[in-house]
N, C-alpha and C positions, 0 to 999 in steps of 0.2 A: 165779896169779889170786887176788886178795884175797877173803877170806870174805864171804858175804852179810851185810848189816846190816839189822836189823829195829828197830822202835821202837814205844813206847807213849807217847802224848802227851795226857794228860788236862789239863783246865782246873781249877784249884783254886777253883771257885765252888760247891762242894757236896761231899758225901761220896760216895765210890765205891759203886756198887751192883753187882748181878750182871752187868749188861751190860758194865760196865767190867772186871769180873773175867774174863769170857769173852775179851774182846779182848786184855787184858794176858797172860793165860795162853796164848792161842793164839799170840801173837807170840813169847813166851818159849819155848814148845815148838818152834815152827818154827825159831827161831834155834839152839836146842840140837841139834835133829835134823840141821840142815844144817851144823853146826860153825861157825856164824856168831856175830855179835855182837848183843847186845840193849841198846838205849839207852832211857833214860827222859828225856822232855822235858816241862817244865812250861809249858803255854801260858797265860800269865797276862797277856795284853795288856789285859784288861778290869779296870782298876784299881778300878772301882766295885763289882764283884762278887767278885773274887778275894781270898781272905783267907789269912793265914799259917797259921791253924789247919787249914784245908782242905788246904793243901800238906803240912803235917806229917802229917795223917791219910793222905794218899796213900802216903807212904813207909812208914808203919806197916802199912797194909792190904796193900801189895804184899809187904813182907817176911813178913808173916804167911802169905800164900799160898805162900811158898816161892820168890818171884821175886827174883833179884839183877840188878843193872844196873851199867853202867860209870859211873864218876865222873870229872870233875864232871858234874852234871846241868845241861843247858842250860835256862835260864830266859829266856823270850822278853823279859820286861821289862828284861833287862840288855843287850839288843841292838837297841834302837830306832834307833840311829845306822845300823846295817847295813840295816834296812828302809827308812830314809829315803833312803839312797843309791840303792836300787832304784827308789823313787818318783821321785827326781830323774832317773834314767836314762830312765824311761818318759816323764816330762814333757819331757825333752830331745828325745824322738822325736815329740812332739806328740800323745801318746796319752792324756793325762790332762786333765781339766777339773774345776773346782770347781762343786758345786751347793750352793745356799744354803737350799733349802726344809727346814723341819722335818718330822718324821714326820707330824705332824698336817696340815701343809699338803699333803704328798704324798698322804695319805689323802683329803683333799678333792678334789685334782686327779683322783685315780682315780675317785672317786664322780661327778664331773662327766663324765668320759669315758664312764662306764658308763650314763649316761642315754641315750646314743646306741647303744652296742654294748658287748659284754663286753670288758674290758681284759685283755691277755695276762698270764699269770702265769709265774713261773720254776718249775723242777722242784720246788722246796720249797713252792710255792703262794703265794709273795709276788708282788704286782704289780710288773711292770717299771717302771723309773723313767719317770714321765710328764711330767717338767718340760722346760723349754726352756733350761736353763743352758748347753747347748752353743753356743747362738746369742748368748749375752751378749758384747758387745764387750769386748776385753781391758781397756780403761780402766775399765769398769764393774766387772769382776771385781776388779781391783786396788783400786778404791775401797771395795768391800764388805769385802774382806779387811783393808784399812787401818782400817776402822771397827770391826773386831773381830767381824764377823758370823760365826756358826758356819758351818762348811761341811764337805762330804764331797768327797774326791777320787775321781772316777769314771774307770774305764777306758772310753775310746771304743771300744766293741767293734767297730763297723763298720771303723774305721781300723785297729784291731789285727789283725782278720782279713785285711785287705788286705796285711799284712806277714808273714803266716804261711803255711806250706805246709800240705799236707793233714794233718789232725789226727786221730789215732787212737791207741789204747793197747792194750797186751796185758793182758787180764783173766784172771787165774788163778782167780778166784772166780766170782761171778755177780751180775748186777744185779737190780733189782726185777722186771724182766720176764724174767729168765733169761738176760740177755745175758752171753756169755762169749767167750773167744778174742780176736780182734781186734775192737775196738769203735770205731765212728766217733763222734767227739766231736760235741757239739751246743752249743758255747759261745754261739751266738746266742740260745739259749733263756733265757739269764740276763740279757740286756740289758747295760746299762752298770753293771757291778758296782762297789761301793765298794772301793777299795784302801787308803784311809786317811781319817782325819778330822783336823780342826784339833787336837783334843786328844790323838789317838792316831795316830802316824805309820805305822800298818800295819793290816792286817785279817787275818782267818783265812786267806783265799785267798793273800795275799801272803806272810805269814810262814811258812806251812807249806811253800810251794814253796822259799823261800830256806833254811829250816832243814834240810829233807830233803837239799838239795844240799850245804850246808856240812858236814852230818854224814855225808855219803856214804851215805845210806840207799839200799839197792838194792831193797828189798821193802817196799812200803807196804801193810800189812794193816790194814784198818779196816772200820767198819760199812757196811752196804749203803745206809744213809741218806745217805752221802756219795758214792755212786756217780757221779751226774751232775755233782757238783762237780769231778770230775776233768777235765771239759771245760774249765773255766776255768783249771785248773792247767796243762793242756797249752799253752794260749795264753801264759801267763806264762813257762813254761819256754822256749818258742821265742823270745819277745821278749828274755828275759834271758840267753839262751845257756846254759841249764841242761839237763843230761842227764836224760832221762826214766827213772824207776824202773819196775819191774814192779808192777802193782797186783793186789791180791786183796781183794775186798770180801766180808765174811762176813755170815752171817745175824744177825739181831737177836734179843736175848732179850726176850720179850714177857711182859706180865702176863696175868692170867686172862681179860681182855676182848680180848686180841689186840693191845694197844697196846705200842709200844716203851717199855721202862723208861727213865725220865727223872728227872733231879734236880728238874725243874720240877713233876713230879707226885708228888714225895715218895716215890719208889721206896725200898723198904727198903734201908738202907745196910749195907755189909759189916760195919761196926763193930757195928751192931745185931744182925746175924745171929751175929757172934762172941760178943756178950754173951749171946745165947740158947743158946750151947753148940755152935754149928756148928763143924765142923772144916774145914781146907783141903781134905781129901779129899771131904767132903760138898759143898763149893762146886763142885769140879770135876765131880762127878756131876750136880749140879743144872743146870749149864750145858752138859752133854752132852760133856764131855771125858773121855778115859780117865784112869785112875789113873797117877800117876807111876811109871815102872818102878823096881823096887828094884835 
């Protein structure tokens, strides 16, 4: 039986903080304890926010923590053609359609809907897609694309679920409500999710499913904030004929006010803590991990 495969997959759109350190160290520790493999993947599909200096800092910070990984590192920006193939396969099944509304237009549509009743939100709190692009005639879609209109490619969730069997996953960690064991998926709660855009032939949902399969990841260990995203990933796995890994969603590292540490809120970076004299052993202690056995 092949050894288990774990991975840490950060985006180089900012510097790593304590939350990243916990996830990376936990994956590394679990892989070492199980006699498995540990992979590092760079999720750099967002060309506007990802920068080389942040990627270089990821390697530096992880090495400082005592983490080693297999090479070569998979960088998602080098595999757009593979994601495009998956989009084309789903399109061939009649499960994808383009939507042409901008974010501002979608916000206006939601505001209009909510003058009558509250509009449904996905598990992350974002409103479900409110547009009518699904009903656009094919000729009109082709015309808009030929004119260079921006668009997003969405998964027709209703049609997708009609092609899938019962969806559930094995959870070795716990969800935000304490969910563990066999968890029933709720993909319908996400509506028609975006799988790609005109300028980027993939999305987080699509690329993470494909990469985990291609890299033969057996154990996906990630933050609890991604717990319900697993529902979407199960749908894509079935549609694309991909084997499902075991999932373990871990606790989040929070700030003094009880909010998840985030790059967007300028959480203190590991490189800053290192500059203040922190040691790798102190970082392990701060995130609640035991010391490395001697």
